[in-house]
N, C-alpha and C positions, 0 to 999 in steps of 0.2 A: 344393464339398465335401460329399460325402454321409456318411450315417452307418453304410452297411451295413459290417458286420464291423469296427465301431470300437468300441475300449475306452478310456475315460479312466481313468488311473491318478491318484491325488492323495493325498498325505500325509495321514494320518488327523488328524481333530480340525477346527479352523476352516476350515483350507484346503479339505478335503472338502466340509464344510457350505456353504461358499461357492460352489463349482464346481455342488453340487446345486441350490441355490437360483438360480443362474443359468442353468442347464439347464432349469429350471423344474419341478423335481421338489420338493415341500415336505416330502415324508418321504424322506430319504435311506435309511432302512432298507429301504424297498420295492425300491430298486435294488439292494442287496446279494443280494436274493433272486431277481433275474432271471438265468436262465442261459442262455435261447434267444437266441442271436446272430442269428438269423434272425426274431425277433420284428418285428411290422409297427409297433411304436412308433418314432415319429419321434426318439427321445432315445437317444442312444449309451448303453451300460452304464458306470457309473461306481463304480470301486472304490477302496477306502481301502487305502493301502500304508503299512508301518511306515517310521519315519525311519532312516536310515543305510545306508552301503554294505553292511556284513554282514547286518543285519537284512532288508534288502530283497532281497540276493541269495538268502537262505535262503527267503524268501516266494516268490519268483518260481520258485525251482527246486522247492519242495516242496508248495506249496499253489495255484499259479497253474496251473492246469490247462486252461483255455481256449485256444482256438487262433485268434484273430481275425487279420485280414490287417494291420492296423493299431493301433498303440497310440499315444495322446497322454498325454504326461506333462505335468500342470497343477501348478500351485502356487506358492509364493513363493520368493524368491532374494534373495541379498545382493549389492551392487555392489561391485566392486574397482577401479572407475574413477570419476573425478570427472565424467566425461561421462554417465554412467548414475546418473539420480536416482531417488528414491523415487517409486513410482508408475508408473514406466516399464515398459512391456509389451514383453518381450523374447522372441525366437525363436532356439533354439539352432542354430548351424551344426555345432558338435562339442561333444565333453566331453573333458576332460583329467583324467588321475588317474595319479600316481606315474610320469610320463614317458610314459605312453601316451595316445594321441588315437583316439578313435573318432568318425565321421561320423555325423550323423543322416540319415534317409532324405531325399535331396535332392529327389525328386518331391513327397513327401508334406509337407515342409517349405515347398516353392515353393508349393505348394496354399494352405496356411494363410497364407502371407505375402501372395500374391496377393489372397486374401479380406480380411484385415485392412488391408493397404497401408500408408498413413501412420501407422497406430495402433502399429505394432509395429517394434522394432529387431533386426536380426540381429547375434547376439553370439557370441563365443568362450566357453565355459564351464568352469569348473573344479569337479570333485566333490572334496569334503573328508570326512575319516573324523570330523571333529569339527566342533562349532560354531565358525565363525571370527568372534569377538566384538570384536577390538580393532582400531582404524583402522591401526594400525602394522603389523598382521599382513596386513591388507588389502592394504596398498601394497606389502608384501615380495612377497606371492603375486602380485601383478599384475605385478610386475617379472620374477619368476622365471618365470612361466608365460605370460605374455602374455594372460591372461585377463581378461575383463571383469565376469563375474559367477561367483557361487559357490553351490552347493547341496550336499546330502548324498546325493542318490539318482542323479543323471543317469547316470554311467557304470556303475554296477551295472544299471541298467534296459537301457541299450544293450548292455552284455556279454551279458546273459542271452538278451533278447528278439531280438536279431539274429540269434543262432546258431540260433534257431528259424525264421528266415526272415520274422520279423515287421518291418514298417515301423514305424519309431519316429521321432516328432518330439517336441519339447520346447517348451511355451509357458509363460511364467511371468511375475510381476508382482514388480517390485522392492519389497522392504519395509525394508531397509536400506541407508544410502549407505555410501560409502567413507571418510568423513570423521569419523564419530562411532562410539563404542563402543556396544555393546549388553553385556546381561548375559551372563556365561559360564554357559550352560545345559548344558554337558557332564553335570555331575552329575545333572541332571533328566531325562536321557534313559536308558532301561535298555537291557539288550542285545537287547530285542526290539522296540526302536524305539518305544518308548511314552514320553510326556511324564509324569513323575511329579509330581502336583499339590504335594505338600509341599516337595520340594526345589526345585520352580519358584518357588513362594511365596518361600520363603527367600532365593533369589538374586535376585529382584525387590527384596525388601525391603532387603537388604544393599548393593544397587547402584541406588540411586534415579533418578539422572541417566541411566544407561545404560537401566534400565527404562523411563524417560519415552520416551527415544528408540525403544525397541523397541515400545512400545504405540502411539505416534503412528504409526510406519511401518507396523506391522502392521494398524492399522485402515484405514489408507488403501490399503494393499497388499491387503486382503481385500475391500475395496468394489469395487476395480478389477477383481480376479480375477473376481468375480460378474459384472461387467458385461462382461468379455471372454468368459466362458463363455457368456453369453446369446446370442453372436454366433456360437458354434461350431456349434449345432444348425441344420442347414439341412435343408430337404426337397427 
């Protein structure tokens, strides 16, 4: 897998920082200033994206003016299946949203899969408008949609980018399992897809057991996300 004409999009914040460290760039801000896709650098361009279907759609339609041949979505996701554990590396076959299914680019996905081989599992994903935080909701979504993982960006990215003829693949690390609750963080995400520190802190304080599940899973997931990112950059 070469990096020519490749852009990596990662949810802003800790996920973006982890991918940047994995790629080998100690100052992520420098990456945001790179606009030349024909640059001789061996590293792909990495850009932070907002969280959520609506916010990401607006960003891609209004602010993402680059025209790469391929886009790789990276970040964390949640498990909807007991078979998919925290720390598992997953590669999406498709994304489901409100009854619709979009396929990731098969050639690009196969290329990543063949490179990572036994370190990654192929999964069917679901995109949600909100944070899926309860174990009961995870079980319900798994039964309804036959999906194995959930995130808040996948379908939006496929919808907008595929229409532009861009090949899209999605590589993520599981940070919360299907059997435990995490805090309800929906009130902590604003309409622009940003995490708000004070509401986030409040939800963590008022839901201590769920918060512990989130912290433990996120730390493990971010560590592995960095490791996976370090394997993406090839010469």
